[in-house]
N, C-alpha and C positions, 0 to 999 in steps of 0.2 A: 520444436515447432508443433503447436497444437493443431490438429486437423478437425474441422467441423464435419461430422458424419451423420447423414440421414440414412439409417439402415433400412428404412422403408423402401428406398429405391432398389434394394437388392431383389425385392420380390418380382420386379419386372424384367430381371436379367435372365437370359436364356443361355445356359452353358452346356456344351457337349464335352463329355469326358470319355476318352478312349485309352485303353491300356490293360495292364495285367491285373485282373480281379482276383483277390485272395480272401480267404477266410481265416481269421485268427481264432483259435480254440484255446480255452483255458480249462485245464483239468485240475480240480481241487481235491486234495486228499490228505491222509495222515500216514505217518510212518511209525511203526512200533516194532519192526523186526527186520532182519536181514534174510534174504532168500537162501534156502538150503542148496539151491542149484548153482549159485554164483555169489561172489561177495558184493552184492548190490542191494539197495534198499527195496523193500516191498511197499508200494504205495496203495493204500486202500482208498478208492475213489469215493468222494462224497457228493460232488456235483460238477457240472460242466457249464461253461458260458461261451458265447460266440460273439464276435465283433467283425465288422467289415475291415479288411486290410488292403494294402496296395492301392490301386486305383479306386477301390471301394471306399477307402478312407477319404480320398479326395471328394468323392460323391457325398459322403456323410458330412464333411465339413461344409460343403455348399448347401446341402439341404438344411443343416443346422442354422445357416445364415439366411434362409428363406428363398434361395434361388430356385428357378425352374431348371431342373437338371435332366439331361438324357445321358445314358451310359451305353457304351459299346465295348465288347470284349468277347472272349471265348471261355466258357466254363464247361464242366462235365454235365452228365445227365442224371447222376445218382443223387443221393440224399444231400450231400454238401452243396450241390448246385441248386437243389430245391430250397435249401435253407437260405442261401444267398439271395435268390430271387424273392423270397418272402420278405427278407430284410429290406431290399430295395423298394418293394411295393409298399411296405409300411412307411417309408419315407416319401412316398408319392413320386417316385422317380420313373421316368420313361425308360423301360427296359427293352424296347423293340429292337435295339441294336445288339442285344446280347445273344450270342450264338451258343446253342447247346450241342456239344460235340461228344458223341458216345465213345469216341476213341481217345478222349483227352480227359485227364482228371481235373477236378476243381482244385486249384492250389490251396492247400491247408497247412497252416503252421500251428502245431500243437505244443503248448507249453504246460509241462507238468509241475505243479506247485504243491509242496507239502511242508507243513510246519513253517509257513512263511518263507520258504526257500524255493528258488527256481531250480528244480532238480534236473530237468531235461527238456530239450526242444526237439520235436520230430517234424520234419518237413515232407509233405507229400506233394510232388510237383513234377512237371516236365519243363525242360528249357528248349524243346524242339520248336523250330519256327512253325507257325500255323500253316496248314496246307493251302495250296492255291485256291481251292474252292472257298475256304473260309476267308481268305484275303479278298476275294471278289465280293463276297457278301458284306464284309466290313466296308470295303471301298464304296460299294453301291449305297450303303446306309449313310456314310459320310457325305457322299455326293448329294443325297436327298436332304440330309439334315443340316449340313453346315450353312447353306445360304439363309436358313431361317434361324440361325443361332448367332448370338453376339460374339462369343469367344469360344474357341476350342482348346481343351487342355489334354495333353498327352502324358500319361503316367507310365513311364517305362521302368519296369523292375527286372528286365532281362529274362522273362519267362516265355519269350517266343511270339508274343502277340504284336509288339511294336517292331515290325521288320522295316528294313530300309525301303522296301517297295511300298509299304503302307504309309510311311512318312512322306515319300515322294508324292503319293496320291493325295494325301492331306494338303501338302504344300501347293500342289497344282490347283486344287479346288479352292483353297483359301485365297490364292492369288487372283483367281478369276472372280471370286465373290467379295473380295475386299475384307476378309475376316482375319482377325489376329489368331495365331496358333502359338501356344506356349507349351514347352515340353520340360518335364523333369527327367534329365537324361541318365543313361546308364552305359557303362562300358568305356573303352579307351578311344574309340574313333567317333568323334562328334561330327564328322562329315556326313554321317548318317542323317543328321537333322537339317541338312541344307534346305534352304527355302522357308524355314519357319521364322517366326517373329522373334522369339526370345527363349533362352534356356536358363534353367535355375539349378545348376549343380552346387553342391557344397564345396568347400575349399579343397578337401582331399580329392574329390572327383575331378575338380578343375586342374589340380596339379598333375594327376595321372593323365588326363586328356591332353594337357599341354606338353607332357614329357619333361617336366622340370619341377624342382622343389620350390615351394612357396614359403618363404621365411619372413617376409615383411611386405609393406605396402608396395614397394617398388617391384618386387618379383611377382606379386599378385597382379599388378597392372601389366607386366610383361606377359604373364601366362594368359591373361584375359585377351590381350590383343592377338596372341597366337590362336586362341580358340575362335575368336571372331573371324579371323582370316580363314581358318581351316573349315569352319562350319558354314560360313556364309550367312549366319543369322544376323539380325540387326542389333539386338541387345543381348547382354549377358548379365544375369543377376547372380552373384556368388554369395552364398550364405556362409558365414564365418563363425557360427557359434557365439562364444563370449565376445568376439570382436564385431558382431553385428552383421551387416551386409554391405556389398558394394555393387553398384549398377554401372555397367560399362557400355559404351557405344564406340564403334570403330573410329579411331583417330580423334577421340574426344576425351577430356579429363574425366576420371571416375567420379561418381557421386557416392560418397560414403554415408552409411546410415548406422549410427551407434546402436549397440544392443540395448534392449530394455533390461533394466536392473531388476531381476526377479530370482527367487529361489528356484533352482532347477531340480525337479524330481525325475524327469524322464525326457530324453530328446527324441524318442521313437515317434514317428509320425509327424514331426515338426515340418519336414519337407513337404508333406501332403498338404498341411495347412498353408504353407507359404504359397504354393502354386494355386490353391483354391482361392485364397483371399486376393492374391495378385490378379488372377483372371477375373474374379467377380468385380473387383474395384475398377478394372479396366473396362469391363462390360457396362458398368454404371457411369462411364464417362469421365473417370478420374484421370488426371495426367499420370504418366508412368512413374514419375518419381514419387508422387503422392501415393499411388497404388503400392509401390514398394515399401513405403513407410508403414502403410496399413498392414501389409503382409508381415513386416518385421514386428509390429505390435502384437499381431495375432500369434506369431510364433512364440513371443515372450510369454503369452498366456498359456499355451498348450504345454510348454516345457515345465510349467509349474504344476501340471497334472501328471497322471501316470497312464502309460499305455498309449494306444492310438486314439488320442483324445480329439475333441472338436472345440470350437469356440462359438459362443452365442453372440447375437447382436448386442445384448445388454452388457456382456463382458467386454466386448470390443469398444463400445461407446464409453463404458466406465474407464477403461484403460486410457483411452484417448483424452479424456477429461481429467485423468490422474485422480479419479475418485477411488482410492484404495479400499475404502470401506465397502463400496458397492461390489468390488471385485472379490472380496473375501466373504461377503454376506451371501449365504446360500439357503435354499429351502431344504426341507427334509428330503424331498424327492431328489434334488440335485446331489445332496450329500450321500444318498444311497448309491448313486452311480459313481461318485468320486471314491467312496470307501471301497466299493467293489473293485474299481480299477487299481487302487492301492494294494489291495490284497492279492490281486492277480500278479502283481509285480513283487510279491513277497514282502511288502512293507507293513509295518505295524501302525495301527490307528489308535490314537489315544483320545478319549473323550473326557471332558470335565464340564460340570454344569453348576449354575448358581445364579443369584440375582446380579452380582457384580455392580451394585449401585454405589457410585463414588469409589472409584478404583484406588487401592492403597497398596503398600509394600507387601503385605501378606499375599494379596492376589498375584502380584508380580512373581513372588517366590513360587506360588502354585503353578503358574503358567510355565515358568522357566524349567522347573523340575519335571513337569508333565511332558513338555516337549522333548526333553532329554531321554525319556523312556521309549520313544518311538520315532516314527518318520513323519507323522503329521498329527497336529493337535487341533481338534475341533472343540470350540468353546460354545456351549449352549447356554443362552441366557433366558431367564423367565421374562415373559412379556409384561407389559405394564400392569395389566389386570391381575396377573399372578403375583407380582411383587406387592401390590396393594393388599391382596388377601393374606400374604405371608407376613408382611412387615407393618401393615396398618395404614391408616390415612396419612396423607402427606408423602407417601412413598409411591413410586420411586422419586428420588430427587432429580435423577437424570433419566430422560426418556429412553426407551429401547433403541430408537433410531440413533441417538447420540452415543449410547453405550456400544452399539455396533461400530460406529466410527472410531471410537477411542480404542476398543479392543483390536480393531483391524490395523491400527498403527503399530502394534507390537510385533516385532520380528518373530517372537516365539509362538504366535497364534497364526495358524494356517487358514482356518475357516471359522465363521461365526454363524450360528443359527439362532433364531428367536422362536421360542415355543411356549405353549401354555403348560402349566405344571402337570395336568392330567395327561398330557401327550408324551411324557417321558418314556413310557414303555414302547410307544410307536417309534420314537426317535432311536432308542436303543436297538429295536428290531431292524430299523433301516440301516443304521451305521455298523452294527455288529462289532463294537470296539474290542480290540485286543486287551486294552487296559482302560478302566474307568477310575479316575483319580478324584480324591477329595482331600481337604486339609486334615491335619492330625487332630483337630478338635472333634472329629468323628471317630467311630469304630467301624470296622468293615461291615459288621452286621447292621449298623444303623444307616448305611449308605443305601438310599432308595435305588432299586434296580440291581443290587448286587447278585441276587439269585438269578435274574434273567441273564446277566452277563456271564455268570458261571456256566449256565446251561449252554451257552453258545461257545464255550471254550475259552472265554476271557477271564480276567481277574480284576479285583479292586486293589488299588495301590493308594496308601495314605501318605501324603507329602508332609514332612515335618515343617511346620511353620514357626519360625523363631521370633517373628515380629508379633508383639502382643498388641494387636490393633484390630478394630472391626469397623465396618462402614457405619453400622448403627451407632457405635460409640462416638465416632467422629461427628456424625450428624447431630447427635444429642448435645455434644459439646458446643457445636456451632449455634444451636438453638438457645442454649443456656447463655452463651456469651452475648448473643443478640438481645436476649431478654434482659440481661443485666444492664446493657448499654441503654436500652429504651427506658428501664426503670430508673 
């Protein structure tokens, strides 16, 4: 079912997010020795990156889609808390509900990555329930904010902010103000969420909460009815990974939503995207089944990215209209973020570039072999003006827009970018590829950008092309044949 979507409506939606705010830290380094103190690797740190996690990633998804967002939670007063507040402010988020507690750390998850390998994760956190004073402050904020909000989202990561008392307060205020409250739950006892509108557990969480194994659609339906009875919520949306989603209502048949067929890079953060898009679509007045389908589509987009990723209005609209070319077509700036996320997860990025005017078997060999060298292949194509300068008048035969659509249809190609020839150094600097590939008709020294890639720690790989074919040759043969026919 195709859904017509006007993403401009998202800008008028007011969403309140309450939950466990976390900071994701990525430490990049290299390993060249073993510690003399213990048989462990010594990581020499090169750089650090930070991203919003937990309820912060829900906020990030909403902001990416243009919503008006307010956030409430508890963080510390030291540098991590300052960094998180600055990130929220850069997104234009209302942070008046965030409490700075000097006795509580800001939850930080540090991932150590060296030589494209995830070496270690370090968690700094507390799971203690927030004190009564902070509960009163959050409850007072919810009491003031919820009546002027369209939908409230609760992101529970079990770090002590989303207590039963806080949920009860939210449910009472929502009931009196007629607002929908959706929660991404945690733990075994879903009665904690009594009085809320909807829960969004994954299938494993649903099985644990129901106290039974889920092996098929029948046991899923049985587990769902148990949860609806115990929790007292009206709706239950169970996310099922490759099996899609299922929406349940008490004593009603389930509504099954098939998964989007996409390549999966990373499922982390997909639940954050689901609750964000579900809540935003509901706030925009979409029926719940349609909102669930939108959330399913958005989840299909983010699992094709790496790390706690977000979805943009353009990506969501393109996916709904099944415009695969638009989904893979990225700007240099977008690719910089994508490549950075891939590296954070220890994935190898491969870049190849060329005109690719009139695709042929040699190009397919290049793309297939290049993709096998890493985890994501970026194909950079020269814009029309660059092709004309390189190949002469009458070229390109196929415009850049159509070349993007053709390349995007190939499973071996993950992303496509259009660039002017003189922008190649900027592209390489943004992507920082682990491998830059070219056909075997080149030498490594003749590959433009090889020195820049080497300085960044990458390398050039030449792909053996066995097909003796070229686009220029094909185009020339076509022109000759047409000329002979006319003559």
